[in-house]
All heavy atoms as a GROMACS GRO file, in nm:
protein
  530
    1MET      N    1  22.690  -8.000   6.243
    1MET     CA    2  22.585  -8.047   6.331
    1MET      C    3  22.529  -8.178   6.280
    1MET      O    4  22.516  -8.198   6.162
    1MET     CB    5  22.471  -7.947   6.337
    1MET     CG    6  22.502  -7.822   6.411
    1MET     SD    7  22.357  -7.716   6.408
    1MET     CE    8  22.346  -7.678   6.578
    2ASN      N    9  22.492  -8.264   6.372
    2ASN     CA   10  22.428  -8.390   6.335
    2ASN      C   11  22.281  -8.368   6.315
    2ASN      O   12  22.216  -8.303   6.395
    2ASN     CB   13  22.445  -8.494   6.445
    2ASN     CG   14  22.588  -8.537   6.461
    2ASN    OD1   15  22.660  -8.548   6.364
    2ASN    ND2   16  22.628  -8.561   6.584
    3ALA      N   17  22.227  -8.422   6.209
    3ALA     CA   18  22.083  -8.415   6.187
    3ALA      C   19  22.016  -8.522   6.271
    3ALA      O   20  22.067  -8.632   6.282
    3ALA     CB   21  22.051  -8.436   6.040
    4PRO      N   22  21.904  -8.491   6.334
    4PRO     CA   23  21.834  -8.592   6.412
    4PRO      C   24  21.784  -8.703   6.320
    4PRO      O   25  21.760  -8.682   6.203
    4PRO     CB   26  21.718  -8.516   6.476
    4PRO     CG   27  21.716  -8.382   6.417
    4PRO     CD   28  21.840  -8.362   6.338
    5SER      N   29  21.768  -8.822   6.377
    5SER     CA   30  21.722  -8.935   6.297
    5SER      C   31  21.574  -8.921   6.263
    5SER      O   32  21.504  -8.835   6.314
    5SER     CB   33  21.743  -9.065   6.375
    5SER     OG   34  21.647  -9.074   6.477
    6GLU      N   35  21.528  -9.011   6.177
    6GLU     CA   36  21.388  -9.007   6.136
    6GLU      C   37  21.294  -9.026   6.252
    6GLU      O   38  21.180  -8.983   6.248
    6GLU     CB   39  21.362  -9.115   6.030
    6GLU     CG   40  21.425  -9.082   5.898
    6GLU     CD   41  21.398  -9.189   5.795
    6GLU    OE1   42  21.305  -9.269   5.814
    6GLU    OE2   43  21.470  -9.190   5.694
    7SER      N   44  21.340  -9.093   6.361
    7SER     CA   45  21.252  -9.114   6.476
    7SER      C   46  21.256  -8.997   6.573
    7SER      O   47  21.197  -9.002   6.678
    7SER     CB   48  21.292  -9.243   6.548
    7SER     OG   49  21.423  -9.231   6.599
    8ALA      N   50  21.326  -8.890   6.537
    8ALA     CA   51  21.337  -8.775   6.625
    8ALA      C   52  21.202  -8.706   6.641
    8ALA      O   53  21.112  -8.721   6.560
    8ALA     CB   54  21.438  -8.675   6.568
    9VAL      N   55  21.190  -8.631   6.749
    9VAL     CA   56  21.069  -8.556   6.775
    9VAL      C   57  21.043  -8.462   6.659
    9VAL      O   58  21.134  -8.396   6.610
    9VAL     CB   59  21.085  -8.476   6.906
    9VAL    CG1   60  20.964  -8.390   6.931
    9VAL    CG2   61  21.108  -8.572   7.021
   10SER      N   62  20.922  -8.455   6.612
   10SER     CA   63  20.892  -8.373   6.496
   10SER      C   64  20.774  -8.281   6.520
   10SER      O   65  20.703  -8.295   6.619
   10SER     CB   66  20.861  -8.461   6.375
   10SER     OG   67  20.739  -8.529   6.396
   11CYS      N   68  20.753  -8.190   6.428
   11CYS     CA   69  20.643  -8.095   6.437
   11CYS      C   70  20.509  -8.166   6.453
   11CYS      O   71  20.425  -8.122   6.528
   11CYS     CB   72  20.638  -8.008   6.311
   11CYS     SG   73  20.786  -7.910   6.286
   12GLU      N   74  20.491  -8.274   6.379
   12GLU     CA   75  20.364  -8.343   6.379
   12GLU      C   76  20.334  -8.411   6.512
   12GLU      O   77  20.220  -8.433   6.546
   12GLU     CB   78  20.360  -8.448   6.268
   12GLU     CG   79  20.360  -8.388   6.128
   12GLU     CD   80  20.498  -8.342   6.084
   12GLU    OE1   81  20.599  -8.397   6.131
   12GLU    OE2   82  20.505  -8.250   6.002
   13THR      N   83  20.437  -8.447   6.590
   13THR     CA   84  20.413  -8.526   6.710
   13THR      C   85  20.394  -8.444   6.836
   13THR      O   86  20.334  -8.493   6.930
   13THR     CB   87  20.528  -8.625   6.735
   13THR    OG1   88  20.650  -8.554   6.749
   13THR    CG2   89  20.539  -8.726   6.624
   14LEU      N   90  20.443  -8.321   6.841
   14LEU     CA   91  20.444  -8.252   6.968
   14LEU      C   92  20.369  -8.119   6.976
   14LEU      O   93  20.343  -8.072   7.086
   14LEU     CB   94  20.588  -8.229   7.014
   14LEU     CG   95  20.666  -8.356   7.043
   14LEU    CD1   96  20.808  -8.322   7.081
   14LEU    CD2   97  20.600  -8.436   7.153
   15GLY      N   98  20.337  -8.053   6.871
   15GLY     CA   99  20.269  -7.925   6.886
   15GLY      C  100  20.315  -7.825   6.784
   15GLY      O  101  20.352  -7.862   6.675
   16SER      N  102  20.315  -7.694   6.821
   16SER     CA  103  20.351  -7.595   6.721
   16SER      C  104  20.421  -7.474   6.778
   16SER      O  105  20.402  -7.437   6.893
   16SER     CB  106  20.226  -7.549   6.647
   16SER     OG  107  20.140  -7.484   6.737
   17CYS      N  108  20.506  -7.412   6.694
   17CYS     CA  109  20.566  -7.283   6.725
   17CYS      C  110  20.546  -7.194   6.604
   17CYS      O  111  20.500  -7.239   6.500
   17CYS     CB  112  20.715  -7.296   6.761
   17CYS     SG  113  20.827  -7.307   6.621
   18HIS      N  114  20.581  -7.067   6.613
   18HIS     CA  115  20.556  -6.974   6.505
   18HIS      C  116  20.640  -7.000   6.380
   18HIS      O  117  20.606  -6.959   6.271
   18HIS     CB  118  20.572  -6.830   6.553
   18HIS     CG  119  20.713  -6.795   6.588
   18HIS    ND1  120  20.773  -6.836   6.705
   18HIS    CD2  121  20.806  -6.725   6.520
   18HIS    CE1  122  20.897  -6.790   6.708
   18HIS    NE2  123  20.920  -6.725   6.597
   19LEU      N  124  20.753  -7.070   6.393
   19LEU     CA  125  20.840  -7.095   6.278
   19LEU      C  126  20.817  -7.229   6.210
   19LEU      O  127  20.813  -7.238   6.088
   19LEU     CB  128  20.987  -7.087   6.319
   19LEU     CG  129  21.038  -6.950   6.360
   19LEU    CD1  130  21.182  -6.960   6.405
   19LEU    CD2  131  21.026  -6.853   6.244
   20CYS      N  132  20.804  -7.333   6.288
   20CYS     CA  133  20.810  -7.466   6.228
   20CYS      C  134  20.696  -7.558   6.268
   20CYS      O  135  20.685  -7.667   6.214
   20CYS     CB  136  20.939  -7.533   6.268
   20CYS     SG  137  20.942  -7.568   6.445
   21GLY      N  138  20.617  -7.523   6.364
   21GLY     CA  139  20.513  -7.613   6.410
   21GLY      C  140  20.561  -7.705   6.519
   21GLY      O  141  20.492  -7.798   6.557
   22ASP      N  142  20.680  -7.685   6.572
   22ASP     CA  143  20.734  -7.769   6.679
   22ASP      C  144  20.731  -7.693   6.810
   22ASP      O  145  20.734  -7.570   6.812
   22ASP     CB  146  20.878  -7.809   6.646
   22ASP     CG  147  20.925  -7.928   6.727
   22ASP    OD1  148  20.846  -7.985   6.803
   22ASP    OD2  149  21.042  -7.965   6.712
   23GLU      N  150  20.727  -7.766   6.919
   23GLU     CA  151  20.721  -7.707   7.052
   23GLU      C  152  20.830  -7.772   7.137
   23GLU      O  153  20.855  -7.891   7.124
   23GLU     CB  154  20.583  -7.740   7.110
   23GLU     CG  155  20.550  -7.674   7.238
   23GLU     CD  156  20.406  -7.706   7.274
   23GLU    OE1  157  20.317  -7.636   7.226
   23GLU    OE2  158  20.386  -7.803   7.348
   24ALA      N  159  20.895  -7.696   7.222
   24ALA     CA  160  20.997  -7.753   7.310
   24ALA      C  161  20.928  -7.836   7.417
   24ALA      O  162  20.831  -7.793   7.477
   24ALA     CB  163  21.081  -7.643   7.373
   25VAL      N  164  20.980  -7.957   7.439
   25VAL     CA  165  20.920  -8.052   7.533
   25VAL      C  166  21.030  -8.114   7.617
   25VAL      O  167  21.138  -8.146   7.566
   25VAL     CB  168  20.844  -8.162   7.456
   25VAL    CG1  169  20.787  -8.265   7.550
   25VAL    CG2  170  20.735  -8.102   7.371
   26ALA      N  171  21.004  -8.131   7.747
   26ALA     CA  172  21.100  -8.193   7.837
   26ALA      C  173  21.093  -8.345   7.827
   26ALA      O  174  20.985  -8.402   7.812
   26ALA     CB  175  21.074  -8.150   7.981
   27GLY      N  176  21.211  -8.409   7.833
   27GLY     CA  177  21.219  -8.554   7.832
   27GLY      C  178  21.342  -8.599   7.907
   27GLY      O  179  21.432  -8.520   7.935
   28ARG      N  180  21.347  -8.728   7.939
   28ARG     CA  181  21.458  -8.785   8.015
   28ARG      C  182  21.549  -8.867   7.923
   28ARG      O  183  21.502  -8.951   7.848
   28ARG     CB  184  21.405  -8.873   8.127
   28ARG     CG  185  21.517  -8.939   8.205
   28ARG     CD  186  21.500  -8.944   8.348
   28ARG     NE  187  21.427  -8.831   8.400
   28ARG     CZ  188  21.442  -8.787   8.522
   28ARG    NH1  189  21.528  -8.842   8.602
   28ARG    NH2  190  21.371  -8.686   8.567
   29VAL      N  191  21.680  -8.843   7.935
   29VAL     CA  192  21.779  -8.916   7.856
   29VAL      C  193  21.792  -9.057   7.913
   29VAL      O  194  21.821  -9.074   8.031
   29VAL     CB  195  21.916  -8.845   7.858
   29VAL    CG1  196  22.021  -8.927   7.785
   29VAL    CG2  197  21.905  -8.705   7.800
   30VAL      N  198  21.772  -9.159   7.827
   30VAL     CA  199  21.784  -9.298   7.872
   30VAL      C  200  21.905  -9.368   7.811
   30VAL      O  201  21.948  -9.471   7.861
   30VAL     CB  202  21.656  -9.379   7.845
   30VAL    CG1  203  21.541  -9.326   7.928
   30VAL    CG2  204  21.620  -9.381   7.698
   31ALA      N  205  21.960  -9.313   7.703
   31ALA     CA  206  22.080  -9.370   7.641
   31ALA      C  207  22.146  -9.264   7.554
   31ALA      O  208  22.079  -9.175   7.503
   31ALA     CB  209  22.044  -9.492   7.556
   32ILE      N  210  22.278  -9.276   7.541
   32ILE     CA  211  22.355  -9.183   7.457
   32ILE      C  212  22.438  -9.263   7.359
   32ILE      O  213  22.502  -9.362   7.396
   32ILE     CB  214  22.446  -9.093   7.543
   32ILE    CG1  215  22.360  -9.004   7.634
   32ILE    CG2  216  22.538  -9.009   7.455
   32ILE    CD1  217  22.438  -8.921   7.732
   33ASP      N  218  22.438  -9.221   7.232
   33ASP     CA  219  22.522  -9.281   7.129
   33ASP      C  220  22.630  -9.178   7.095
   33ASP      O  221  22.606  -9.083   7.021
   33ASP     CB  222  22.438  -9.314   7.005
   33ASP     CG  223  22.519  -9.386   6.897
   33ASP    OD1  224  22.644  -9.370   6.894
   33ASP    OD2  225  22.457  -9.455   6.815
   34VAL      N  226  22.747  -9.196   7.153
   34VAL     CA  227  22.857  -9.102   7.135
   34VAL      C  228  22.899  -9.095   6.989
   34VAL      O  229  22.933  -8.988   6.938
   34VAL     CB  230  22.977  -9.140   7.225
   34VAL    CG1  231  23.094  -9.046   7.203
   34VAL    CG2  232  22.935  -9.140   7.371
   35GLY      N  233  22.894  -9.205   6.919
   35GLY     CA  234  22.935  -9.210   6.779
   35GLY      C  235  22.853  -9.120   6.689
   35GLY      O  236  22.905  -9.059   6.596
   36THR      N  237  22.723  -9.111   6.715
   36THR     CA  238  22.636  -9.028   6.631
   36THR      C  239  22.602  -8.895   6.696
   36THR      O  240  22.541  -8.809   6.633
   36THR     CB  241  22.503  -9.101   6.599
   36THR    OG1  242  22.434  -9.127   6.722
   36THR    CG2  243  22.527  -9.229   6.523
   37GLY      N  244  22.638  -8.877   6.823
   37GLY     CA  245  22.606  -8.752   6.893
   37GLY      C  246  22.457  -8.736   6.919
   37GLY      O  247  22.406  -8.626   6.916
   38THR      N  248  22.391  -8.849   6.945
   38THR     CA  249  22.247  -8.846   6.971
   38THR      C  250  22.215  -8.915   7.102
   38THR      O  251  22.297  -8.988   7.158
   38THR     CB  252  22.167  -8.915   6.858
   38THR    OG1  253  22.207  -9.052   6.850
   38THR    CG2  254  22.188  -8.846   6.724
   39ALA      N  255  22.094  -8.891   7.149
   39ALA     CA  256  22.046  -8.957   7.271
   39ALA      C  257  21.906  -9.011   7.247
   39ALA      O  258  21.829  -8.954   7.169
   39ALA     CB  259  22.042  -8.858   7.386
   40THR      N  260  21.875  -9.119   7.316
   40THR     CA  261  21.738  -9.168   7.320
   40THR      C  262  21.674  -9.100   7.439
   40THR      O  263  21.727  -9.105   7.551
   40THR     CB  264  21.734  -9.321   7.337
   40THR    OG1  265  21.805  -9.380   7.227
   40THR    CG2  266  21.592  -9.372   7.340
   41VAL      N  267  21.561  -9.035   7.415
   41VAL     CA  268  21.493  -8.957   7.518
   41VAL      C  269  21.350  -9.006   7.530
   41VAL      O  270  21.284  -9.028   7.429
   41VAL     CB  271  21.496  -8.806   7.482
   41VAL    CG1  272  21.423  -8.723   7.587
   41VAL    CG2  273  21.639  -8.757   7.469
   42THR      N  274  21.302  -9.022   7.654
   42THR     CA  275  21.163  -9.061   7.675
   42THR      C  276  21.081  -8.937   7.710
   42THR      O  277  21.126  -8.848   7.782
   42THR     CB  278  21.147  -9.165   7.788
   42THR    OG1  279  21.198  -9.111   7.909
   42THR    CG2  280  21.218  -9.293   7.755
   43PHE      N  281  20.962  -8.934   7.656
   43PHE     CA  282  20.865  -8.827   7.679
   43PHE      C  283  20.735  -8.892   7.726
   43PHE      O  284  20.718  -9.013   7.712
   43PHE     CB  285  20.836  -8.751   7.548
   43PHE     CG  286  20.957  -8.689   7.485
   43PHE    CD1  287  21.030  -8.760   7.390
   43PHE    CD2  288  20.999  -8.563   7.519
   43PHE    CE1  289  21.142  -8.705   7.331
   43PHE    CE2  290  21.112  -8.506   7.461
   43PHE     CZ  291  21.182  -8.578   7.367
   44ALA      N  292  20.641  -8.812   7.773
   44ALA     CA  293  20.510  -8.865   7.810
   44ALA      C  294  20.444  -8.932   7.691
   44ALA      O  295  20.369  -9.029   7.706
   44ALA     CB  296  20.422  -8.753   7.864
   45SER      N  297  20.475  -8.884   7.570
   45SER     CA  298  20.412  -8.936   7.449
   45SER      C  299  20.490  -9.049   7.382
   45SER      O  300  20.448  -9.101   7.280
   45SER     CB  301  20.393  -8.823   7.347
   45SER     OG  302  20.519  -8.770   7.312
   46GLY      N  303  20.606  -9.086   7.436
   46GLY     CA  304  20.684  -9.194   7.376
   46GLY      C  305  20.832  -9.166   7.382
   46GLY      O  306  20.880  -9.092   7.467
   47MET      N  307  20.907  -9.225   7.288
   47MET     CA  308  21.051  -9.215   7.284
   47MET      C  309  21.097  -9.155   7.152
   47MET      O  310  21.028  -9.171   7.052
   47MET     CB  311  21.109  -9.356   7.295
   47MET     CG  312  21.209  -9.375   7.400
   47MET     SD  313  21.265  -9.546   7.398
   47MET     CE  314  21.253  -9.577   7.570
   48ALA      N  315  21.212  -9.086   7.154
   48ALA     CA  316  21.265  -9.030   7.031
   48ALA      C  317  21.417  -9.024   7.040
   48ALA      O  318  21.475  -9.022   7.148
   48ALA     CB  319  21.210  -8.890   7.008
   49THR      N  320  21.481  -9.018   6.924
   49THR     CA  321  21.624  -8.995   6.915
   49THR      C  322  21.644  -8.848   6.886
   49THR      O  323  21.583  -8.794   6.794
   49THR     CB  324  21.686  -9.080   6.802
   49THR    OG1  325  21.661  -9.217   6.830
   49THR    CG2  326  21.836  -9.057   6.791
   50VAL      N  327  21.727  -8.781   6.967
   50VAL     CA  328  21.749  -8.638   6.949
   50VAL      C  329  21.898  -8.608   6.938
   50VAL      O  330  21.981  -8.680   6.993
   50VAL     CB  331  21.687  -8.554   7.064
   50VAL    CG1  332  21.539  -8.578   7.075
   50VAL    CG2  333  21.752  -8.584   7.197
   51ALA      N  334  21.932  -8.503   6.866
   51ALA     CA  335  22.070  -8.460   6.848
   51ALA      C  336  22.120  -8.387   6.973
   51ALA      O  337  22.046  -8.314   7.038
   51ALA     CB  338  22.080  -8.368   6.726
   52LEU      N  339  22.248  -8.407   7.004
   52LEU     CA  340  22.309  -8.346   7.122
   52LEU      C  341  22.414  -8.241   7.086
   52LEU      O  342  22.506  -8.216   7.163
   52LEU     CB  343  22.375  -8.455   7.208
   52LEU     CG  344  22.282  -8.560   7.266
   52LEU    CD1  345  22.362  -8.665   7.343
   52LEU    CD2  346  22.177  -8.495   7.355
   53ASP      N  347  22.399  -8.177   6.972
   53ASP     CA  348  22.498  -8.078   6.927
   53ASP      C  349  22.506  -7.955   7.017
   53ASP      O  350  22.609  -7.888   7.020
   53ASP     CB  351  22.464  -8.031   6.786
   53ASP     CG  352  22.469  -8.145   6.687
   53ASP    OD1  353  22.579  -8.195   6.661
   53ASP    OD2  354  22.362  -8.183   6.637
   54LEU      N  355  22.400  -7.922   7.088
   54LEU     CA  356  22.394  -7.794   7.159
   54LEU      C  357  22.417  -7.803   7.309
   54LEU      O  358  22.438  -7.700   7.373
   54LEU     CB  359  22.257  -7.729   7.132
   54LEU     CG  360  22.221  -7.712   6.985
   54LEU    CD1  361  22.079  -7.657   6.971
   54LEU    CD2  362  22.321  -7.620   6.916
   55VAL      N  363  22.411  -7.924   7.366
   55VAL     CA  364  22.426  -7.938   7.511
   55VAL      C  365  22.505  -8.064   7.544
   55VAL      O  366  22.512  -8.157   7.466
   55VAL     CB  367  22.290  -7.946   7.583
   55VAL    CG1  368  22.212  -7.818   7.570
   55VAL    CG2  369  22.208  -8.063   7.534
   56GLU      N  370  22.566  -8.064   7.662
   56GLU     CA  371  22.631  -8.183   7.716
   56GLU      C  372  22.538  -8.241   7.820
   56GLU      O  373  22.496  -8.171   7.913
   56GLU     CB  374  22.765  -8.148   7.779
   56GLU     CG  375  22.869  -8.107   7.677
   56GLU     CD  376  23.006  -8.086   7.740
   56GLU    OE1  377  23.035  -8.149   7.844
   56GLU    OE2  378  23.080  -8.006   7.684
   57VAL      N  379  22.503  -8.368   7.804
   57VAL     CA  380  22.410  -8.433   7.896
   57VAL      C  381  22.460  -8.572   7.930
   57VAL      O  382  22.549  -8.625   7.865
   57VAL     CB  383  22.267  -8.443   7.837
   57VAL    CG1  384  22.212  -8.306   7.806
   57VAL    CG2  385  22.264  -8.531   7.714
   58GLY      N  386  22.400  -8.630   8.032
   58GLY     CA  387  22.429  -8.767   8.071
   58GLY      C  388  22.300  -8.845   8.084
   58GLY      O  389  22.190  -8.787   8.090
   59VAL      N  390  22.313  -8.975   8.091
   59VAL     CA  391  22.196  -9.060   8.111
   59VAL      C  392  22.130  -9.021   8.243
   59VAL      O  393  22.197  -8.999   8.343
   59VAL     CB  394  22.236  -9.209   8.112
   59VAL    CG1  395  22.119  -9.298   8.152
   59VAL    CG2  396  22.289  -9.250   7.975
   60GLY      N  397  21.998  -9.005   8.240
   60GLY     CA  398  21.923  -8.964   8.359
   60GLY      C  399  21.891  -8.816   8.362
   60GLY      O  400  21.804  -8.772   8.437
   61ASP      N  401  21.963  -8.736   8.282
   61ASP     CA  402  21.935  -8.591   8.277
   61ASP      C  403  21.801  -8.565   8.209
   61ASP      O  404  21.757  -8.642   8.124
   61ASP     CB  405  22.043  -8.517   8.199
   61ASP     CG  406  22.174  -8.503   8.274
   61ASP    OD1  407  22.175  -8.526   8.396
   61ASP    OD2  408  22.275  -8.471   8.209
   62THR      N  409  21.739  -8.455   8.248
   62THR     CA  410  21.618  -8.409   8.181
   62THR      C  411  21.659  -8.298   8.086
   62THR      O  412  21.732  -8.206   8.124
   62THR     CB  413  21.514  -8.357   8.282
   62THR    OG1  414  21.480  -8.465   8.370
   62THR    CG2  415  21.388  -8.308   8.213
   63VAL      N  416  21.613  -8.308   7.961
   63VAL     CA  417  21.649  -8.210   7.859
   63VAL      C  418  21.524  -8.149   7.797
   63VAL      O  419  21.417  -8.209   7.795
   63VAL     CB  420  21.735  -8.273   7.748
   63VAL    CG1  421  21.871  -8.313   7.801
   63VAL    CG2  422  21.667  -8.390   7.682
   64LEU      N  423  21.540  -8.029   7.748
   64LEU     CA  424  21.435  -7.961   7.672
   64LEU      C  425  21.468  -7.983   7.525
   64LEU      O  426  21.580  -7.954   7.481
   64LEU     CB  427  21.435  -7.812   7.706
   64LEU     CG  428  21.316  -7.730   7.662
   64LEU    CD1  429  21.186  -7.786   7.721
   64LEU    CD2  430  21.333  -7.586   7.705
   65VAL      N  431  21.373  -8.038   7.449
   65VAL     CA  432  21.396  -8.074   7.310
   65VAL      C  433  21.309  -7.989   7.219
   65VAL      O  434  21.190  -7.971   7.243
   65VAL     CB  435  21.364  -8.224   7.286
   65VAL    CG1  436  21.380  -8.260   7.139
   65VAL    CG2  437  21.452  -8.311   7.374
   66HIS      N  438  21.372  -7.934   7.114
   66HIS     CA  439  21.302  -7.852   7.014
   66HIS      C  440  21.360  -7.886   6.877
   66HIS      O  441  21.481  -7.892   6.861
   66HIS     CB  442  21.322  -7.704   7.045
   66HIS     CG  443  21.251  -7.613   6.950
   66HIS    ND1  444  21.115  -7.603   6.943
   66HIS    CD2  445  21.300  -7.528   6.858
   66HIS    CE1  446  21.082  -7.514   6.850
   66HIS    NE2  447  21.194  -7.467   6.797
   67LEU      N  448  21.274  -7.911   6.781
   67LEU     CA  449  21.316  -7.943   6.644
   67LEU      C  450  21.408  -8.065   6.637
   67LEU      O  451  21.494  -8.073   6.550
   67LEU     CB  452  21.386  -7.824   6.579
   67LEU     CG  453  21.303  -7.700   6.556
   67LEU    CD1  454  21.390  -7.585   6.509
   67LEU    CD2  455  21.194  -7.729   6.454
   68GLY      N  456  21.394  -8.158   6.730
   68GLY     CA  457  21.477  -8.278   6.729
   68GLY      C  458  21.614  -8.260   6.790
   68GLY      O  459  21.698  -8.348   6.783
   69PHE      N  460  21.640  -8.144   6.852
   69PHE     CA  461  21.767  -8.116   6.918
   69PHE      C  462  21.743  -8.091   7.066
   69PHE      O  463  21.649  -8.020   7.103
   69PHE     CB  464  21.834  -7.990   6.860
   69PHE     CG  465  21.886  -8.009   6.721
   69PHE    CD1  466  21.803  -7.995   6.611
   69PHE    CD2  467  22.018  -8.042   6.700
   69PHE    CE1  468  21.851  -8.012   6.482
   69PHE    CE2  469  22.068  -8.060   6.572
   69PHE     CZ  470  21.984  -8.045   6.464
   70ALA      N  471  21.830  -8.146   7.151
   70ALA     CA  472  21.829  -8.109   7.293
   70ALA      C  473  21.885  -7.968   7.299
   70ALA      O  474  21.996  -7.943   7.254
   70ALA     CB  475  21.914  -8.206   7.373
   71ILE      N  476  21.807  -7.873   7.351
   71ILE     CA  477  21.851  -7.734   7.352
   71ILE      C  478  21.893  -7.685   7.490
   71ILE      O  479  21.955  -7.581   7.502
   71ILE     CB  480  21.744  -7.639   7.294
   71ILE    CG1  481  21.613  -7.647   7.372
   71ILE    CG2  482  21.722  -7.670   7.146
   71ILE    CD1  483  21.511  -7.542   7.332
   72SER      N  484  21.859  -7.762   7.595
   72SER     CA  485  21.895  -7.721   7.730
   72SER      C  486  21.884  -7.841   7.824
   72SER      O  487  21.795  -7.924   7.806
   72SER     CB  488  21.801  -7.610   7.778
   72SER     OG  489  21.833  -7.570   7.909
   73ARG      N  490  21.973  -7.848   7.921
   73ARG     CA  491  21.960  -7.948   8.027
   73ARG      C  492  21.888  -7.880   8.141
   73ARG      O  493  21.925  -7.771   8.184
   73ARG     CB  494  22.098  -7.996   8.072
   73ARG     CG  495  22.091  -8.107   8.177
   73ARG     CD  496  22.228  -8.165   8.208
   73ARG     NE  497  22.322  -8.065   8.253
   73ARG     CZ  498  22.333  -8.022   8.379
   73ARG    NH1  499  22.256  -8.070   8.473
   73ARG    NH2  500  22.423  -7.931   8.410
   74LEU      N  501  21.781  -7.943   8.189
   74LEU     CA  502  21.702  -7.884   8.297
   74LEU      C  503  21.757  -7.930   8.432
   74LEU      O  504  21.790  -8.047   8.448
   74LEU     CB  505  21.555  -7.923   8.283
   74LEU     CG  506  21.489  -7.882   8.151
   74LEU    CD1  507  21.347  -7.933   8.145
   74LEU    CD2  508  21.492  -7.730   8.135
   75GLU      N  509  21.766  -7.839   8.525
   75GLU     CA  510  21.814  -7.870   8.659
   75GLU      C  511  21.704  -7.937   8.741
   75GLU      O  512  21.587  -7.900   8.731
   75GLU     CB  513  21.859  -7.742   8.731
   75GLU     CG  514  21.974  -7.671   8.663
   75GLU     CD  515  22.102  -7.752   8.664
   75GLU    OE1  516  22.128  -7.824   8.762
   75GLU    OE2  517  22.176  -7.744   8.565
   76ALA      N  518  21.743  -8.032   8.823
   76ALA     CA  519  21.647  -8.096   8.914
   76ALA      C  520  21.607  -7.998   9.023
   76ALA      O  521  21.687  -7.915   9.066
   76ALA     CB  522  21.709  -8.220   8.976
   77ILE      N  523  21.483  -8.006   9.065
   77ILE     CA  524  21.434  -7.916   9.171
   77ILE      C  525  21.456  -7.979   9.306
   77ILE      O  526  21.443  -8.092   9.328
   77ILE     CB  527  21.285  -7.885   9.151
   77ILE    CG1  528  21.266  -7.815   9.018
   77ILE    CG2  529  21.230  -7.803   9.264
   77ILE    CD1  530  21.122  -7.788   8.982
   0.00000   0.00000   0.00000
């Protein structure tokens, strides 16, 4: 698995869960780096680089991010 970069979403920036202090947050994929397996994702609170080890996504997709990893692609309503 690829470790998220230092600019990835972290416990301190988004909230808390019972294990790590992080909360899953939805964001939009604005760029993908195939070489590193990461994406640049925008959130209401800013931008972050997140790992894409767990899901396949494309630019424009909305993803749920937890612990610096995209954990699910959200379907458009």
